[in-house]
Each structure stands twice: as structure tokens, then as C-alpha cells.
C-alpha positions in Angstrom: -1.4 56.5 -23.3 1.5 54.0 -23.4 2.1 54.4 -19.7 -1.6 53.6 -19.0 -1.3 50.5 -21.2 1.8 49.4 -19.4 0.2 49.8 -16.0 -2.8 47.8 -17.1 -0.6 45.0 -18.4 1.5 45.0 -15.2 -1.7 44.8 -13.1 -3.0 41.9 -15.1 0.3 40.0 -14.8 0.4 40.6 -11.1 -3.1 39.5 -10.6 -2.4 36.3 -12.7 0.7 35.6 -10.6 -1.3 36.0 -7.4 -3.8 33.3 -8.4 -2.6 29.9 -7.1 -1.9 27.6 -10.0 -3.7 24.3 -10.0 -1.6 21.5 -8.6 -1.4 18.3 -10.7 -0.8 14.8 -9.3 2.6 14.6 -10.9 3.7 17.9 -9.4 2.4 16.8 -6.0 4.4 13.5 -6.2 7.6 15.4 -7.2 7.1 17.8 -4.3 6.6 15.0 -1.8 9.6 13.1 -3.1 11.8 16.1 -2.7 10.6 17.0 0.8 9.7 13.8 2.8 12.2 13.3 5.6 11.6 9.5 5.6 12.8 9.3 1.9 15.9 11.5 2.7 16.7 9.1 5.7 16.5 6.2 3.3 18.9 7.9 0.9 21.3 8.4 3.8 21.1 4.8 4.9 21.9 3.7 1.3 25.0 6.0 1.4 26.0 4.6 4.8 25.8 0.9 3.7 27.5 1.8 0.4 30.5 3.1 2.4 30.6 0.0 4.5 30.6 -2.1 1.3 33.6 -0.2 0.0 35.2 -0.6 3.5 34.8 -4.4 3.1 37.5 -4.4 0.4 40.1 -3.5 3.0 41.0 -7.2 4.0 41.9 -7.9 0.4 44.7 -5.2 0.6 47.9 -5.2 2.7 48.0 -3.2 5.9 50.9 -1.0 6.8 51.6 0.1 10.4 54.2 2.5 11.8 55.1 3.1 15.4 57.6 5.3 17.2 58.5 5.7 20.8 60.9 7.9 22.9 62.1 6.7 26.3 64.4 8.2 28.9 65.9 5.7 31.3 67.9 6.4 34.4 69.9 3.8 36.2 71.9 4.8 39.3 73.8 8.0 38.2 73.7 7.3 34.5 70.8 8.2 32.1 69.9 6.9 28.6 67.7 8.2 25.9 66.2 5.5 23.7 64.3 6.0 20.4 62.5 3.1 18.7 61.0 3.0 15.2 59.0 0.1 13.8 57.3 -0.5 10.4 55.2 -3.6 9.8 53.6 -4.7 6.5 51.2 -7.7 6.6 48.8 -9.4 4.1 46.3 -12.2 4.6 46.9 -14.9 2.0 44.1 -17.2 3.1 41.3 -17.0 5.7 38.9 -19.8 4.7 36.5 -17.5 2.9 35.9 -15.0 5.7 36.8 -11.9 3.6 34.6 -13.0 0.7 31.6 -13.7 3.0 32.0 -10.3 4.8 32.1 -8.5 1.5 29.1 -10.3 0.1 27.1 -9.5 3.2 28.1 -5.8 3.0 27.0 -5.8 -0.7 23.7 -7.5 0.2 23.1 -5.0 3.0 23.6 -2.1 0.6 21.3 -3.6 -2.0 18.7 -4.3 0.7 18.8 -0.7 1.8 18.3 0.3 -1.9 15.2 -1.8 -1.9 14.1 -0.3 1.3 14.4 3.1 -0.3 12.3 1.9 -3.3 9.7 0.6 -0.8 9.6 3.9 1.0 9.1 5.6 -2.4 6.2 3.3 -3.3 4.5 3.9 0.1 5.0 7.7 -0.4 3.4 7.5 -3.9 0.5 5.5 -2.5 0.0 8.1 0.3 0.2 11.0 -2.0 -2.2 9.5 -4.6 -4.7 8.5 -1.9 -4.5 12.0 -0.2 -4.7 13.8 -3.6 -7.8 11.9 -4.9 -9.4 11.9 -1.4 -9.1 15.7 -1.3 -10.7 15.9 -4.8 -13.5 13.7 -3.6 -14.0 15.9 -0.5 -14.1 18.9 -2.8 -16.8 17.3 -4.9 -18.7 16.3 -1.8 -18.5 19.9 -0.6 -20.1 21.0 -3.9 -22.8 18.3 -3.4 -23.5 19.7 0.0 -23.8 23.2 -1.4 -26.4 21.9 -4.0 -28.1 20.2 -1.1 -28.4 23.6 0.7 -29.8 25.2 -2.4 -32.3 22.5 -2.9 -33.4 22.7 0.7 -33.7 26.5 0.5 -35.8 26.1 -2.6 -38.1 23.5 -0.9 -38.4 25.9 2.1 -39.4 28.8 -0.1 -42.0 26.7 -1.9 -43.4 25.5 1.4 -43.6 29.0 2.8 -45.3 30.2 -0.4 -47.9 27.5 -0.2 -48.5 28.1 3.5 -49.0 31.9 2.8 -51.5 30.9 0.2 -53.3 28.7 2.7 -52.8 25.5 0.7 -50.2 24.0 3.0 -49.9 23.4 6.7 -47.4 25.0 9.1 -45.9 21.6 9.6 -44.7 21.7 5.9 -42.8 24.9 6.7 -41.3 23.3 9.8 -40.3 20.1 8.0 -38.6 22.0 5.2 -37.0 24.4 7.7 -35.5 21.4 9.7 -34.2 19.9 6.5 -32.6 23.3 5.5 -30.8 23.6 8.8 -29.6 20.0 8.5 -28.2 20.7 5.1 -26.3 23.7 6.4 -24.9 21.5 9.2 -23.7 18.9 6.7 -22.1 21.7 4.6 -20.1 22.8 7.6 -19.0 19.2 8.2 -17.9 18.9 4.6 -15.8 22.0 4.8 -14.0 20.6 7.9 -13.4 17.3 6.2 -12.0 19.0 3.1 -9.6 21.1 5.3 -8.4 18.0 7.1 -7.8 16.2 3.9 -6.0 19.2 2.5 -3.8 19.4 5.6 -2.9 15.7 5.2 -1.8 16.3 1.6 0.1 19.4 2.6 2.0 17.5 5.2 3.1 14.9 2.6 4.2 17.7 0.2 6.3 19.5 2.9 4.2 22.6 2.8 2.5 24.6 5.4 -0.6 22.8 6.7 -2.7 25.9 6.1 -1.7 26.1 2.4 -4.6 26.0 0.0 -4.5 24.5 -3.5 -6.8 24.4 -6.5 -6.2 20.8 -7.3 -6.1 20.0 -11.0 -7.9 16.8 -11.9 -11.1 14.9 -11.5 -11.9 11.5 -10.2 -10.7 9.4 -13.1 -12.7 6.8 -14.9 -11.8 3.1 -14.8 -8.6 2.0 -16.5 -7.8 -1.2 -18.4 -6.7 -3.6 -15.7 -4.2 -6.3 -16.6 -5.1 -9.8 -15.8 -4.3 -11.3 -12.5 -1.5 -13.5 -13.8 0.5 -10.5 -15.1 -0.2 -8.6 -11.9 1.1 -11.6 -9.9 4.3 -11.6 -11.9 4.8 -7.9 -11.3 4.1 -8.3 -7.5 7.0 -10.9 -7.3 9.3 -8.0 -8.1 8.3 -6.0 -5.1 11.2 -4.5 -3.0 10.1 -6.6 0.0 10.6 -9.8 -1.9 14.0 -8.8 -3.2 14.9 -7.8 0.4 13.9 -11.3 1.6 16.0 -12.9 -1.2 19.0 -10.8 -0.1 18.4 -11.8 3.5 18.6 -15.5 2.4 21.8 -14.9 0.5 23.3 -13.0 3.4 22.4 -15.7 5.9 24.1 -18.2 3.5 27.3 -16.1 3.5 27.2 -15.7 7.3 27.0 -19.5 7.6 30.1 -19.7 5.3 31.8 -17.2 7.5 31.2 -19.4 10.6 32.6 -22.5 8.7 35.7 -20.5 8.0 36.6 -20.6 11.7 37.4 -24.3 11.2 40.1 -23.4 8.7 43.5 -21.9 9.1 44.5 -18.3 8.5 47.7 -17.7 6.6 49.3 -14.3 6.8 52.5 -12.9 5.2 54.4 -10.2 6.9 57.5 -8.0 6.8 58.8 -5.7 9.5 61.6 -3.2 10.1 62.7 -2.1 13.6 65.4 0.3 14.6 66.4 1.4 18.1 68.7 4.4 18.7 70.4 5.3 22.0 72.2 8.5 23.0 75.5 6.9 24.2 77.3 3.8 25.3 74.8 1.6 23.4 75.1 0.9 19.7 72.1 1.3 17.4 70.0 -1.8 16.8 68.4 -2.6 13.5 66.1 -5.6 12.9 64.5 -6.8 9.6 62.1 -9.7 9.3 59.9 -11.3 6.7 57.9 -14.5 7.0 54.6 -16.4 6.8 52.4 -17.2 9.8 49.8 -19.9 10.0 47.1 -19.7 12.7 44.7 -22.6 13.2 42.3 -22.9 16.1 42.1 -26.6 16.9 39.3 -26.5 19.4 36.8 -23.9 20.6 33.4 -25.0 21.7 31.5 -21.9 20.6 32.3 -22.6 16.9 30.0 -25.6 16.8 27.0 -23.7 18.2 27.6 -20.6 16.2 27.6 -22.7 13.1 24.3 -24.4 14.1 22.8 -21.0 14.9 23.8 -19.8 11.4 22.0 -22.8 9.9 18.8 -21.9 11.8 19.1 -18.3 10.7 19.3 -19.5 7.1 16.1 -21.5 7.5 14.4 -18.5 9.1 15.2 -16.3 6.2 13.9 -18.9 3.7 10.6 -19.1 5.7 10.4 -15.3 5.8 10.8 -15.2 2.0 7.9 -17.6 1.6 5.8 -15.7 4.1 6.5 -12.4 2.3 5.4 -13.9 -1.1 2.2 -15.3 0.5 1.3 -12.0 2.1 2.0 -9.8 -0.9 0.1 -12.1 -3.3 -2.9 -12.1 -0.9 -2.7 -8.3 -0.6 -2.8 -8.1 -4.4 -5.7 -10.4 -4.7 -7.8 -8.5 -2.1 -7.0 -5.2 -3.8 -8.0 -6.7 -7.2 -11.3 -7.9 -5.8 -11.9 -4.5 -4.3 -11.3 -3.0 -7.7 -13.8 -5.3 -9.4 -16.4 -4.6 -6.7 -15.9 -0.9 -6.8 -16.1 -0.8 -10.6 -19.4 -2.6 -10.6 -20.7 -0.3 -7.9 -19.9 2.8 -10.1 -22.5 1.6 -12.7 -25.0 1.1 -9.9 -24.3 4.5 -8.4 -24.7 6.2 -11.7 -28.0 4.7 -12.4 -29.1 5.4 -8.8 -28.1 9.1 -9.3 -30.2 9.3 -12.5 -33.2 7.8 -10.7 -32.8 10.1 -7.7 -32.6 13.2 -9.8 -35.7 12.2 -11.8 -37.5 11.3 -8.5 -36.7 14.7 -6.9 -37.7 16.7 -9.9 -41.0 14.8 -10.2 -41.7 15.0 -6.5 -40.9 18.8 -6.4 -43.2 19.4 -9.3 -46.0 17.4 -7.6 -45.6 19.2 -4.3 -45.8 22.6 -6.0 -49.3 21.7 -7.4 -50.4 19.9 -4.2 -50.3 16.3 -5.5 -47.9 15.1 -2.7 -46.9 16.1 0.8 -43.7 17.6 2.3 -42.5 14.3 3.7 -42.2 12.8 0.2 -40.4 15.9 -1.0 -37.9 15.9 1.9 -37.3 12.1 1.4 -36.6 12.7 -2.3 -34.2 15.5 -1.5 -32.4 13.3 1.0 -32.2 10.4 -1.5 -30.8 12.8 -4.1 -28.2 14.1 -1.7 -27.1 10.6 -0.7 -27.0 9.4 -4.4 -24.7 12.3 -5.3 -22.3 11.5 -2.5 -22.5 7.8 -3.1 -21.6 8.3 -6.8 -18.5 10.3 -5.8 -17.5 7.8 -3.1 -17.9 4.9 -5.6 -15.6 6.6 -8.1 -13.1 7.3 -5.3 -13.2 3.7 -4.3 -12.3 2.6 -7.8 -9.3 4.9 -7.8 -8.1 3.9 -4.3 -8.4 0.2 -5.2 -6.4 0.9 -8.4 -3.8 2.8 -6.4 -3.6 -0.1 -3.9 -3.0 -2.5 -6.8 -0.2 -0.3 -8.1 1.4 -0.4 -4.6 1.0 -4.2 -4.4 2.6 -4.7 -7.8 5.3 -2.1 -7.1 4.7 0.1 -10.2 3.9 3.8 -10.4 1.1 3.4 -13.0 -0.8 0.2 -13.6 -0.6 0.8 -17.4 3.2 -0.1 -17.2 2.6 -3.7 -16.1 3.7 -6.0 -18.9 
């Protein structure tokens, strides 16, 4: 008896494990973040620029070089083996700000890549959310199409029954039959659209394109949207704007670097040299320490490179203003889409109620012969369109909200302060 109970429990557990667990939006976003190659590439670029930033510290430290050579010389009948050893230590005391500018540029490049990584993550979140909710909408539309097939089948059965009783014409049967076949055709299309939407989501999640999920969630209702002023302040923190600000600062440092070419470079150095010979020549040893000043008095290219750096600085400032203009416009358009979609949801809900009532009323009247098949088919089509329009209107609200989240650079709109 205990063995039978154990086998039953094991079978239930295996069956439960075999059922695919519903995938939530949060789980989908975590899967995408851990598998998207573009995000991994962004992480690697951050690591690369961080290493270059650390390398930019090198000019602030002294350099130590060592060299050794071995020569065999032959003159007439005599030969000479000569060994030379050289050690040089040098340190840059002053370079007109070149080191500082290079280090600042390296730091800004690293920070800019971090912002690029953040932008890639925002785009990924937008794509996953859009694909996730679009798939849910396709799933709901598929259910609507199935209801449409059932309604069309019911209309066809009623038309056939009335025709067999002699109270309806053959054209009634033909009209309802055409509508039934059209509904089946629409059902096949809905299945294909759902499969494509699911494949798009699977691609973002790093799973097989044929994988099937039971998505957990519904098309959410509208959320409390912050006012446009708060959204605008949040949008000014977008990674693209910070990248443009870093570009302005980097261009300013590059201009400083060009100006440093007009200034001298002061270097302190110490060296030790030793030469050893096999015979007839005494060993030589040389030690030196000193300071060297190098100053380029004239070089034509310096002038034009400095002018070019000035133009580049102006370009980055203009690009910053253009980025701000473009992102604020993108936010405003998304906000207007959200307002419009929210208003359309109310209209779509009322339209669906009216269409359901109209179809029920027309179906009842057709059964008792108070209306014709054309009115019934038209009512069924109107009900089918109203169902799908209601789903599409709710999806439009979500996609507009997701676009606002992307434009403001936040994961959830509720976090905007």
C-alpha cells in the first residue's frame, strides 16, 4: 500500500514538473539581461576602457629601461668581445598638462561606455516589455478568434436549422457558411502571428525560437502617470545626455592637450652604463643624472590642430543641445500617445458592450425570423472587431507607457520622482 502511494506521489510530482511554469515579465527581463550578446559586448567595452583609464596613470610614474648587448669584433688578426649594459630611469616633471588631459579623456571614455551599457540595457528592457505584452495581446486575440469561430458555427447551425424547416433561404446558409470559413481563416492567421511574436520574445531571452511559454500576466490597466514636468526632469538624466556631456568635457580636454604643445616638456633622468671587454681594453663605466628641457619653438601643424580642437568642442556642444531636443520631443510624443490610447480604452470598452448586446439581440431576432442573415453576419463581424479593438487599445496604452519609461530612462514609471 505504501509503495502504491509512493508511486502515485512520484507520478504527480513528475507531471507537475513537466508542465511549463508561467513566465513572468521580471523573469523574462532577467533571462534577457543574462543572455543578450549586445549587453555582454557592452560589458566588455566597459572593461576595455577601464583598463585604458588605468593605463593613463603611467605617465605620472617614472619609467625604467634596461638594455644589454654582446658584440664580437675582429680587426686584422685580433678579436675583441664587448659586453655593454645600460640602465636608464626617467621621469616627466612637467608637460604642459598633456598627462592630465589624456587621463581625463580616458576617464570620460570609460564613463561614456558605462552610459552606453546603461542605454543598451534600457533598449533591451523596452524590447522585452514590448515583445512580452505583444505576445499576451496576440494570445488574447487568438482567444477572440476562437470565440469568433464558435459564434460563426452557431450562426451556421441556426441558419441550417431554419432552412431545413423551410423558413429561411439557401442564401442564408451560404452567407453563414462563408462567414464560418472566414473565421477559421482568421484563426489560422492569429496562430501564426502568435508564433512569430513568441519567437521574437524567445530570441531576446536567449532560448530556442520554438520554445513555448505560458506567459503569466494580463494586459495591465492604466497607471498613475507623473506630470510632464517630472517626466522632463527624468529624461534629462538619460544615458545619451550624459554621454553628450562627457563628449563636451572630453573635447575640452583634447583642446587643452593641443595647447600643451606650445609649452616646454621638462624631464629628469638618471642612467648607468657599463662596457666590458675580454682583453687589452679596460672596463668602462658611465653614470649620469640630469634634467632636460624640450621646447618646440615652431611647427605649423600646432596652430591648425588647436583650431580643429576648438571646432570639435563646438560640435560636441551642438550635439548635446540636439540630443536634449530630440529626447524631449520623443518623450512628448510618447506622452501624447499614452493620453490618446488611454482615452481610446474607454471608447473601446463601451463599443465592446454595445457590440455584445447588438449581437445577442440580432441573434435572437434571427432565430425567430425578425431579421435577415446579413444583419446577423454584420453583428458578428462588429463583435469580433470590437473584441480585438479592445485588446489592441489596452496594448497601445502599455506600449505607450513602456515608451515613456524608455524616454525617461527608468525601469518602471512609478519610480519617477
